[in-house]
C-alpha positions as a Python dict, from the first residue, in 0.01 Angstrom:
ca = {
    (1, 'M'): (0, 0, 0),
    (2, 'Q'): (275, 245, 97),
    (3, 'K'): (478, 159, -217),
    (4, 'N'): (174, 235, -434),
    (5, 'L'): (129, 572, -262),
    (6, 'I'): (496, 661, -321),
    (7, 'A'): (466, 558, -686),
    (8, 'V'): (153, 774, -731),
    (9, 'I'): (325, 1074, -567),
    (10, 'A'): (631, 1028, -790),
    (11, 'I'): (416, 1007, -1104),
    (12, 'V'): (222, 1321, -1006),
    (13, 'A'): (545, 1509, -932),
    (14, 'V'): (712, 1407, -1259),
    (15, 'G'): (393, 1483, -1454),
    (16, 'S'): (360, 1828, -1295),
    (17, 'I'): (721, 1918, -1371),
    (18, 'S'): (683, 1792, -1728),
    (19, 'V'): (369, 1997, -1788),
    (20, 'Y'): (543, 2306, -1642),
    (21, 'A'): (848, 2261, -1863),
    (22, 'I'): (675, 2164, -2187),
    (23, 'S'): (350, 2363, -2191),
    (24, 'P'): (507, 2701, -2283),
    (25, 'Y'): (628, 2551, -2610),
    (26, 'F'): (264, 2525, -2718),
    (27, 'T'): (164, 2879, -2631),
    (28, 'E'): (275, 3203, -2787),
    (29, 'S'): (221, 3559, -2682),
    (30, 'T'): (274, 3889, -2856),
    (31, 'V'): (325, 4238, -2716),
    (32, 'N'): (364, 4563, -2904),
    (33, 'E'): (472, 4827, -2655),
    (34, 'A'): (515, 5180, -2779),
    (35, 'L'): (843, 5360, -2736),
    (36, 'P'): (856, 5543, -2402),
    (37, 'T'): (700, 5889, -2433),
    (38, 'S'): (1007, 6047, -2276),
    (39, 'A'): (1243, 5883, -2528),
    (40, 'I'): (1498, 6122, -2673),
    (41, 'I'): (1483, 5932, -3001),
    (42, 'Q'): (1185, 5768, -3162),
    (43, 'P'): (1286, 5599, -3488),
    (44, 'T'): (1254, 5227, -3550),
    (45, 'V'): (1606, 5094, -3580),
    (46, 'S'): (1731, 4769, -3721),
    (47, 'S'): (2094, 4684, -3653),
    (48, 'N'): (2104, 4566, -4016),
    (49, 'D'): (1989, 4901, -4153),
    (50, 'K'): (2309, 5100, -4199),
    (51, 'M'): (2126, 5391, -4364),
    (52, 'I'): (1919, 5460, -4051),
    (53, 'E'): (2226, 5443, -3828),
    (54, 'D'): (2417, 5679, -4061),
    (55, 'K'): (2125, 5926, -4062),
    (56, 'M'): (2110, 5916, -3682),
    (57, 'M'): (2482, 5991, -3662),
    (58, 'E'): (2445, 6285, -3904),
    (59, 'E'): (2164, 6431, -3697),
    (60, 'S'): (2350, 6364, -3370),
    (61, 'I'): (2064, 6160, -3230),
    (62, 'P'): (2202, 5971, -2933),
    (63, 'M'): (2174, 5595, -2947),
    (64, 'Y'): (2406, 5425, -2713),
    (65, 'Y'): (2408, 5052, -2783),
    (66, 'V'): (2276, 4835, -3067),
    (67, 'G'): (2279, 4459, -3128),
    (68, 'E'): (2106, 4171, -3302),
    (69, 'F'): (1986, 3850, -3139),
    (70, 'I'): (2138, 3518, -3234),
    (71, 'G'): (1982, 3192, -3121),
    (72, 'V'): (2189, 2920, -2961),
    (73, 'G'): (2157, 2700, -3271),
    (74, 'D'): (2046, 2381, -3100),
    (75, 'G'): (1720, 2353, -3296),
    (76, 'I'): (1511, 2404, -2982),
    (77, 'H'): (1602, 2739, -2826),
    (78, 'D'): (1606, 3047, -3046),
    (79, 'A'): (1582, 3426, -3034),
    (80, 'Q'): (1585, 3675, -3320),
    (81, 'G'): (1537, 4048, -3356),
    (82, 'D'): (1705, 4369, -3251),
    (83, 'A'): (1811, 4503, -2913),
    (84, 'Y'): (1907, 4862, -2845),
    (85, 'T'): (1913, 5116, -2569),
    (86, 'I'): (1705, 5431, -2571),
    (87, 'P'): (1804, 5732, -2361),
    (88, 'L'): (1517, 5901, -2178),
    (89, 'E'): (1478, 6268, -2093),
    (90, 'D'): (1539, 6199, -1722),
    (91, 'G'): (1884, 6052, -1798),
    (92, 'S'): (1783, 5688, -1758),
    (93, 'N'): (1788, 5423, -2031),
    (94, 'V'): (1550, 5161, -2162),
    (95, 'L'): (1640, 4840, -2339),
    (96, 'R'): (1418, 4796, -2643),
    (97, 'L'): (1361, 4457, -2808),
    (98, 'E'): (1220, 4518, -3152),
    (99, 'N'): (1099, 4277, -3420),
    (100, 'F'): (1171, 4024, -3148),
    (101, 'E'): (1078, 3659, -3169),
    (102, 'S'): (1187, 3368, -2955),
    (103, 'T'): (1082, 3013, -2894),
    (104, 'N'): (874, 3010, -2582),
    (105, 'G'): (978, 2835, -2269),
    (106, 'P'): (921, 2835, -1897),
    (107, 'D'): (1053, 3107, -1670),
    (108, 'L'): (1216, 3328, -1940),
    (109, 'Y'): (1392, 3645, -1830),
    (110, 'V'): (1583, 3929, -1993),
    (111, 'Y'): (1935, 3976, -1857),
    (112, 'L'): (2214, 4220, -1924),
    (113, 'A'): (2523, 4007, -1872),
    (114, 'T'): (2899, 4002, -1906),
    (115, 'D'): (2894, 3667, -2090),
    (116, 'K'): (2656, 3418, -2248),
    (117, 'G'): (2673, 3190, -1944),
    (118, 'A'): (2508, 3448, -1716),
    (119, 'S'): (2792, 3426, -1466),
    (120, 'E'): (2742, 3796, -1385),
    (121, 'F'): (2418, 3964, -1485),
    (122, 'I'): (2152, 4224, -1416),
    (123, 'N'): (1797, 4089, -1425),
    (124, 'L'): (1571, 4327, -1620),
    (125, 'G'): (1262, 4118, -1555),
    (126, 'E'): (1049, 3844, -1696),
    (127, 'L'): (1019, 3831, -2076),
    (128, 'K'): (686, 4002, -2149),
    (129, 'A'): (605, 3797, -2460),
    (130, 'N'): (791, 3571, -2699),
    (131, 'K'): (703, 3797, -2994),
    (132, 'G'): (685, 4168, -3057),
    (133, 'N'): (830, 4497, -2941),
    (134, 'Q'): (900, 4547, -2572),
    (135, 'N'): (1079, 4780, -2331),
    (136, 'Y'): (1278, 4707, -2016),
    (137, 'D'): (1405, 4966, -1770),
    (138, 'I'): (1781, 4957, -1724),
    (139, 'P'): (1887, 5032, -1365),
    (140, 'D'): (2068, 5362, -1321),
    (141, 'D'): (2448, 5341, -1317),
    (142, 'T'): (2451, 5019, -1522),
    (143, 'D'): (2784, 4994, -1703),
    (144, 'L'): (2674, 4895, -2054),
    (145, 'G'): (3036, 4858, -2156),
    (146, 'K'): (3062, 4576, -1903),
    (147, 'Y'): (2707, 4432, -1927),
    (148, 'N'): (2706, 4429, -2307),
    (149, 'K'): (2519, 4102, -2368),
    (150, 'V'): (2140, 4082, -2370),
    (151, 'L'): (2032, 3729, -2283),
    (152, 'I'): (1699, 3554, -2305),
    (153, 'W'): (1750, 3315, -2017),
    (154, 'C'): (1542, 3034, -1869),
    (155, 'Q'): (1590, 3065, -1493),
    (156, 'A'): (1426, 2732, -1410),
    (157, 'F'): (1674, 2529, -1615),
    (158, 'S'): (1966, 2776, -1656),
    (159, 'V'): (1936, 2763, -2035),
    (160, 'L'): (2023, 3034, -2286),
    (161, 'F'): (1767, 3084, -2565),
    (162, 'G'): (1953, 3359, -2747),
    (163, 'S'): (2179, 3659, -2702),
    (164, 'A'): (2259, 3994, -2855),
    (165, 'E'): (2590, 4170, -2808),
    (166, 'I'): (2510, 4540, -2782),
    (167, 'L'): (2784, 4775, -2893),
    (168, 'P'): (2807, 5156, -2897),
    (169, 'S'): (2650, 5294, -3212),
    (170, 'Q'): (2836, 5627, -3203),
}
């Protein structure tokens, strides 16, 4: 009797963990946040669009860091799109994910990190959606020269879905 109870508890536990880990792969969500109203700049920027970056430099529009997501290439975890910082009128910065798309997963977060292994990072919060345009506040005094990798990171399993190296645009 006791062995049966232990077996049932084990099956329920394994089943619950499996549902938690696998179910996000079958759901997708999209968000389309507007640029912050206090943004100093308001163009849509693609790190692949050299003409826009050149125009911004000519007009002296400040854009601090720009990068493009690259998935991990394992056929399961992926992230694509652009990442860039936007200066705000109050002197703070926002990280903008634009044209963003990632495979969904459990417990996904956005990190600014020093490396792709998340050995040292700043947690910007839970990923708002696996598709779309989204903004994340960057804590004041964050050294973007040091924390120059944007990671989409699964906290539950310590798995990288994709990263973007953000580099100064000017």
